[in-house]
C-alpha positions as CSV (number, residue, x, y, z in Angstrom):
1,M,189.5,289.9,24.9
2,A,188.3,293.5,24.6
3,L,191.8,294.9,24.1
4,A,192.8,292.2,21.6
5,S,189.6,292.6,19.6
6,F,189.9,296.4,19.4
7,A,193.6,296.1,18.5
8,A,192.7,293.7,15.7
9,I,190.0,296.0,14.4
10,L,192.4,298.9,14.4
11,A,195.0,296.8,12.6
12,L,192.4,295.9,10.0
13,I,191.5,299.5,9.5
14,G,195.2,300.3,9.3
15,G,195.6,298.0,6.4
16,V,197.0,294.9,8.1
17,P,196.0,291.9,6.0
18,L,194.2,289.9,8.7
19,G,192.5,287.8,6.1
20,G,195.7,286.7,4.5
21,S,197.3,283.3,4.8
22,A,199.7,284.3,7.5
23,A,197.0,285.7,9.8
24,T,194.8,282.7,9.1
25,S,197.5,280.2,9.9
26,I,198.3,282.0,13.2
27,G,194.6,282.0,14.1
28,C,194.3,278.3,13.4
29,L,197.4,277.5,15.5
30,A,196.1,279.7,18.3
31,L,192.9,277.6,18.3
32,L,194.9,274.5,19.0
33,V,197.3,276.0,21.6
34,F,195.0,278.2,23.6
35,G,191.6,276.8,22.7
36,L,191.9,273.0,23.3
37,P,193.1,273.0,26.9
38,H,189.6,273.6,28.3
39,G,188.5,270.1,27.0
40,A,191.4,268.3,28.7
41,L,189.4,268.1,32.0
42,D,186.4,266.3,30.4
43,L,187.2,262.8,31.8
44,E,187.9,264.1,35.3
45,L,184.7,266.2,35.3
46,I,182.6,263.2,34.2
47,K,184.0,261.0,36.9
48,T,183.2,263.7,39.5
49,R,179.6,264.3,38.3
50,S,178.5,260.8,37.5
51,R,178.4,257.4,39.2
52,G,178.4,253.8,37.9
53,P,180.5,251.4,35.9
54,W,180.7,253.7,32.9
55,T,182.8,256.2,34.9
56,S,185.9,254.0,35.0
57,L,188.8,255.3,33.0
58,V,188.7,252.5,30.4
59,S,184.9,253.0,29.8
60,L,185.3,256.7,29.5
61,L,188.1,256.3,27.0
62,V,186.1,253.9,24.9
63,L,183.2,256.3,24.8
64,Y,185.4,259.4,24.1
65,L,187.5,257.8,21.5
66,G,184.5,256.1,19.9
67,C,182.7,259.5,19.5
68,A,185.9,261.0,18.1
69,A,186.4,258.2,15.6
70,A,182.8,258.5,14.5
71,M,183.3,262.2,13.7
72,A,186.6,261.4,11.9
73,A,184.8,258.9,9.8
74,V,182.2,261.4,8.8
75,W,184.9,263.8,7.7
76,A,186.4,261.1,5.6
77,A,183.1,260.0,4.0
78,A,181.1,263.2,3.8
79,P,183.1,266.4,4.6
80,V,180.2,268.8,4.0
81,M,177.9,266.8,6.3
82,A,180.7,266.8,8.9
83,L,181.0,270.6,8.7
84,T,177.2,270.9,9.1
85,I,177.3,268.6,12.2
86,F,180.2,270.6,13.6
87,M,178.3,273.9,13.2
88,V,175.2,272.5,14.9
89,I,177.3,271.1,17.8
90,A,179.2,274.4,18.0
91,V,176.0,276.4,18.4
92,M,174.8,274.1,21.2
93,H,178.2,274.3,22.9
94,F,178.6,278.1,22.6
95,S,175.1,278.7,23.9
96,E,176.5,277.5,27.3
97,D,178.4,280.7,27.4
98,W,175.2,282.7,27.7
99,E,173.2,280.7,30.2
100,G,172.3,283.8,32.1
101,A,169.9,284.9,29.3
102,S,166.3,284.6,30.3
103,A,165.5,281.8,27.8
104,P,167.5,279.0,26.2
105,V,166.5,280.2,22.7
106,L,168.3,283.5,23.4
107,G,171.5,281.8,24.3
108,L,171.2,279.6,21.2
109,G,170.4,282.7,19.1
110,L,173.5,284.5,20.3
111,A,175.7,281.4,19.7
112,L,174.3,281.1,16.2
113,A,174.8,284.8,15.6
114,L,178.5,284.5,16.4
115,L,178.9,281.9,13.7
116,A,176.6,283.4,11.1
117,S,177.5,287.1,11.5
118,P,180.7,286.8,9.3
119,S,178.4,286.4,6.3
120,F,177.4,290.0,6.6
121,L,180.8,291.4,5.5
122,H,183.0,288.4,4.8
123,R,180.8,286.1,2.7
124,A,183.6,285.3,0.2
125,E,186.1,284.6,2.9
126,L,183.6,282.3,4.7
127,D,183.1,280.4,1.4
128,A,186.9,280.1,0.9
129,L,187.2,278.9,4.5
130,F,184.6,276.2,4.2
131,I,185.8,275.0,0.8
132,G,189.4,274.8,2.1
133,L,188.2,272.9,5.1
134,T,186.1,270.3,3.2
135,D,187.8,270.4,-0.2
136,R,184.3,270.5,-1.6
137,P,182.8,273.4,-3.6
138,G,179.4,272.3,-2.2
139,A,180.4,273.6,1.2
140,T,179.2,277.0,0.2
141,A,175.7,275.6,1.0
142,V,176.7,275.9,4.6
143,T,177.5,279.6,4.1
144,D,174.1,280.0,2.4
145,A,172.4,278.6,5.4
146,L,174.3,280.8,7.8
147,T,173.5,283.9,5.6
148,L,169.8,283.1,5.8
149,M,169.9,282.6,9.5
150,A,172.1,285.6,10.3
151,P,169.4,288.3,10.5
152,V,167.1,286.4,12.9
153,S,170.0,285.1,15.0
154,G,171.4,288.6,15.1
155,I,168.2,289.9,16.6
156,L,168.0,287.1,19.1
157,G,171.7,287.8,20.0
158,L,171.0,291.4,20.7
159,V,168.0,290.6,22.8
160,A,170.2,288.1,24.7
161,L,172.8,290.8,25.3
162,S,170.2,293.2,26.6
163,T,168.8,290.5,28.9
164,L,172.2,289.7,30.3
165,W,172.8,293.4,30.9
166,S,169.5,294.0,32.6
167,S,169.9,290.9,34.8
168,G,173.2,292.2,36.2
169,R,175.5,290.0,34.1
170,R,177.2,293.1,32.6
171,A,180.6,291.6,32.1
172,Q,179.1,288.7,30.2
173,A,177.0,291.1,28.1
174,V,180.0,293.2,27.3
175,A,182.1,290.1,26.3
176,G,179.2,288.9,24.1
177,G,178.9,292.3,22.4
178,I,182.7,292.5,21.7
179,A,182.7,288.9,20.4
180,L,179.8,289.6,18.1
181,L,181.4,292.8,16.9
182,G,184.6,291.0,16.2
183,M,182.8,288.3,14.3
184,V,181.1,290.9,12.1
185,V,184.1,293.1,11.4
186,L,187.1,290.9,11.5
187,P,187.9,288.0,9.1
188,P,186.3,284.8,10.2
189,V,189.3,282.9,11.5
190,V,190.7,285.8,13.4
191,G,187.3,286.8,14.9
192,F,186.6,283.2,15.9
193,A,190.1,282.7,17.4
194,L,189.7,285.8,19.6
195,Y,186.3,284.6,20.9
196,F,187.3,281.0,21.4
197,C,190.8,281.5,22.9
198,L,190.1,284.6,25.0
199,F,186.6,284.0,26.3
200,H,185.1,280.6,25.7
201,S,188.1,278.4,26.6
202,P,189.3,280.4,29.7
203,R,185.8,280.5,31.0
204,H,185.2,276.8,30.8
205,L,188.7,275.9,31.9
206,G,188.3,278.1,35.0
207,E,184.9,276.4,35.8
208,G,186.4,273.0,35.4
209,L,189.3,273.7,37.7
210,R,187.0,275.1,40.4
211,N,184.7,272.1,40.2
212,L,187.5,269.6,40.4
213,R,189.3,271.5,43.2
214,L,192.7,270.6,41.8
215,T,195.8,272.6,42.4
216,P,196.8,274.5,39.2
217,R,200.2,272.8,39.2
218,R,198.7,269.3,39.3
219,A,196.0,270.1,36.8
220,W,198.3,271.6,34.2
221,L,201.2,269.2,34.7
222,W,199.4,265.9,34.8
223,I,196.2,266.5,32.8
224,I,195.9,269.7,30.7
225,V,199.4,269.8,29.1
226,P,199.6,266.0,28.3
227,L,196.1,265.8,26.8
228,T,196.6,269.1,24.8
229,L,199.8,267.7,23.4
230,A,197.9,264.5,22.4
231,A,195.4,266.7,20.6
232,G,198.3,268.4,18.9
233,V,199.6,265.0,17.7
234,L,196.1,264.4,16.3
235,A,196.2,267.8,14.5
236,G,199.7,266.9,13.2
237,A,198.4,263.6,11.9
238,I,195.5,265.2,10.1
239,Y,197.9,267.8,8.7
240,G,200.1,265.1,7.3
241,L,197.2,263.2,5.8
242,E,195.6,266.2,4.1
243,L,197.0,266.5,0.6
244,R,195.7,270.0,-0.2
245,A,197.0,272.2,-3.0
246,Y,197.7,275.1,-0.6
247,E,199.6,275.1,2.7
248,D,197.0,277.4,4.4
249,S,194.2,275.0,3.4
250,R,196.0,272.1,5.1
251,I,196.5,274.2,8.3
252,V,192.8,275.2,8.3
253,A,191.7,271.6,7.7
254,A,194.0,270.2,10.5
255,S,192.9,272.8,13.1
256,F,189.2,272.8,12.5
257,M,188.9,269.1,11.9
258,T,190.7,268.5,15.2
259,L,188.4,270.9,16.9
260,S,185.3,269.1,15.6
261,I,186.6,265.6,16.2
262,L,187.2,266.6,19.9
263,T,184.1,268.7,20.3
264,L,181.7,265.8,19.6
265,P,182.9,263.7,22.5
266,H,183.3,266.9,24.6
267,M,179.6,267.4,24.2
268,L,178.3,263.9,23.8
269,A,180.3,261.8,26.2
270,P,178.8,263.3,29.4
271,V,175.3,262.8,28.0
272,L,176.1,259.2,27.1
273,V,177.6,258.4,30.5
274,D,174.6,259.9,32.3
275,L,172.2,258.0,30.1
276,L,174.1,254.7,30.6
277,S,174.3,255.3,34.3
278,R,170.6,255.9,34.5
279,V,169.9,252.7,32.5
280,G,172.2,250.7,34.7
281,L,170.6,252.1,37.8
282,S,167.1,251.3,36.4
283,D,168.2,247.7,35.6
284,H,169.6,247.4,39.1
285,K,166.3,248.6,40.7
286,D,164.3,246.2,38.5
287,R,166.4,243.3,39.6
288,L,165.9,244.3,43.2
289,N,162.2,244.6,42.7
290,R,162.0,241.2,41.0
291,A,163.9,239.6,43.8
292,H,161.7,241.3,46.4
293,L,158.5,240.1,44.6
294,W,159.9,236.5,44.3
295,T,160.7,236.6,48.0
296,G,157.3,237.9,48.9
297,S,155.5,235.4,46.8
298,N,157.4,232.4,48.1
299,I,157.8,233.3,51.8
300,W,154.5,231.8,52.7
301,R,155.4,228.5,50.9
302,V,158.2,227.8,53.3
303,R,157.0,225.1,55.7
304,P,157.6,225.8,59.4
305,I,160.2,223.6,61.0
306,T,158.7,221.3,63.6
307,S,160.5,219.2,66.1
308,P,160.1,215.4,65.6
309,R,157.4,213.7,67.7
310,R,158.6,211.7,70.6
311,P,157.6,208.0,70.7
312,S,155.0,207.4,73.4
C-alpha cells in the first residue's frame, strides 16, 4: 500500500488527473474486483464461530439476503439516508482495522478520520461524489457532517496511530498513517480504493483464511471467486438500473451501492446469528428447567406399586 500510495501522490503532483472520470471509474472497479473478496468468507466464518439452527446454509442465506434487500430498499426510497447508514456502518467496520489501539474510541476516531479527511482538501469532489451516488443535491449534508467531525476525528486518529506505534504495532501504525495521508491528499475515490483494496480487504481475507484453515485453492475456487462474481452481477444489475446523466455517475453508484448493500449483512449477520442462537439456547434451557420442575413437583405424587394381597 505504501508504494502505491506514494506513487499516486507523485502522479498527482506531476499533473495526472486522478480526480477525473477515468481515474474515478478505475478506482470504483478496483473496489469491486479487489475489495469484495474479503466478504466472501462470511457464511463459512459464521458457521465456524456459532452454533444452533440459524447456522444452517438456508438460514444464513435468508438472514444475509434479507439484510442486503433491506439496504437496497433504503437506497431506493431514501438515498441520502442510505448513504448516512453506509457511512456509520463503514466507520464501525473500519475501526476493526485498529483494534490494537488502547481504547475503542481511538479506533473509531481513526476510522472516521479516514472517511472525513478528504473534506480538508477535496470538499468539492466529495460533494460531487455523494451527489452522483445518491442523485440528490441534499447529499452535501453528509459532507457537511464529515467536515464538522474531521478535526476531532483527525486528532483521535493521530492519537490512535501514536498508541499503536508505542504498543509495538508499528506496521499497523505505518499503514494507518499512509492511509490517512492518502485520504487527505488524494482524490476521495482513489484514496479510498488504495486503503480498501491494499490494506483492509487483504487483512480481513487473510484472517478469514487462517480461521477457516482452508487450502487457498479450495477457498478461492469454491467460495471466493464464485461469490465475488455474484457480487459483480449485483453491481452490473445496479449499473443497468441506474439511469444517470453521466457514465461515471452510474459507475460510482453501482460500485458504492453494491459495497453498502453487502456491507450491512457483512456486519449485521454475525450479530443476528449470535443473538438468535443465544435466544434459542435460552429457550431450550427454560424448557429443560420447566420439565425439571414439573418432574420434581410430581414425583412424590406417584403411588408406589404394591403387590396384590394374597387371599387368606
